[in-house]
C-alpha positions in Angstrom: 55.3 83.3 58.6 53.5 80.7 56.6 53.2 82.4 53.2 54.4 80.1 50.5 57.2 81.4 48.3 59.1 79.9 45.4 62.8 79.7 44.7 64.3 80.3 41.3 63.5 76.7 40.2 59.8 77.1 41.1 60.0 74.9 44.2 57.8 76.2 47.0 59.6 77.2 50.2 58.6 78.6 53.6 60.5 80.6 56.1 59.7 80.2 59.8 61.1 81.4 63.0 62.8 78.6 65.0 63.1 80.1 68.4 64.6 76.9 69.9 67.6 77.3 67.6 67.7 81.1 67.5 67.3 81.2 63.8 64.9 81.5 60.9 64.8 78.3 58.8 64.0 78.1 55.1 62.3 74.8 54.3 61.6 73.2 50.9 58.2 71.8 50.0 59.7 68.3 50.7 60.2 69.3 54.4 63.9 69.5 54.1 65.5 72.5 55.9 67.7 74.1 53.2 69.2 76.9 55.3 69.2 79.2 58.4 69.7 82.8 59.4 71.1 82.7 62.9 70.7 85.4 65.4 71.4 86.1 69.0 69.7 88.5 71.4 71.0 92.1 71.4 71.6 94.2 74.5 67.8 94.4 75.0 66.9 90.7 74.4 63.2 91.4 74.1 63.5 94.0 71.3 66.8 93.3 69.4 68.3 90.5 67.4 71.9 90.4 66.1 71.8 88.5 62.8 75.3 87.1 62.5 75.4 84.1 60.1 73.3 83.0 57.2 73.9 79.6 55.5 72.2 77.7 52.7 73.3 74.1 52.1 75.6 73.9 49.1 73.3 71.5 47.4 70.7 74.2 47.2 73.0 77.0 46.1 72.1 79.3 43.2 68.4 79.1 43.8 67.9 82.5 45.5 67.2 80.9 48.9 69.4 83.2 50.9 67.7 86.3 49.5 64.3 84.8 50.4 65.5 83.8 53.8 66.9 87.3 54.7 63.9 89.2 53.3 61.4 87.1 55.2 63.5 87.3 58.4 63.5 91.1 58.0 59.8 91.2 57.4 59.0 89.0 60.4 61.3 91.1 62.6 59.4 94.2 61.5 56.0 92.6 62.3 57.3 91.6 65.7 58.7 95.1 66.5 62.3 93.7 66.7 65.2 95.9 65.9 67.6 94.2 63.6 71.4 94.5 64.1 73.0 93.2 60.9 76.4 91.6 61.3 76.0 89.0 58.7 77.1 90.4 55.3 73.8 89.2 53.7 71.8 91.2 56.2 74.0 94.2 55.9 73.6 94.2 52.1 69.8 93.8 52.4 69.8 96.9 54.7 71.9 98.8 52.3 69.6 98.0 49.4 66.2 98.2 51.2 66.8 100.0 54.5 65.0 103.2 53.6 61.8 101.4 52.5 62.1 99.1 55.6 62.2 102.1 57.9 59.3 103.7 56.0 57.2 100.5 56.6 57.9 100.6 60.3 60.9 98.4 60.5 63.9 99.1 62.8 67.5 98.5 62.5 70.8 99.9 63.8 74.4 99.4 63.0 76.4 96.9 65.0 78.6 98.3 67.8 81.9 97.0 69.1 80.0 95.4 71.9 77.7 93.6 69.5 80.7 92.3 67.5 82.4 91.1 70.7 79.3 89.3 71.8 79.1 87.4 68.4 82.8 86.5 68.6 82.3 85.1 72.1 79.3 83.0 71.2 
């Protein structure tokens, strides 16, 4: 994902998959990483990701970065054919608000199971 986006202050940001850290990172045009959406593999590690924690540094709060981060992670997951398992409240909210459209566009998600939640707690 290399499409340039802008936060609410007009600063350009990018969101990229950081496989080494099992996350998507949102980076400011200065090169500073402002936040991450963390995931872990689901029961089928090749096709599922459990998104369990999203964080934006406090100094960058109020700029809409978490919404951009979640939306871009969802779009990239769709393009990669990954089923999203939203445990993080921000991902759950996004699915509630946009889930029907996401499915219509070919995206996949499923509700977290007890086993998914236990795996997150153990990580």
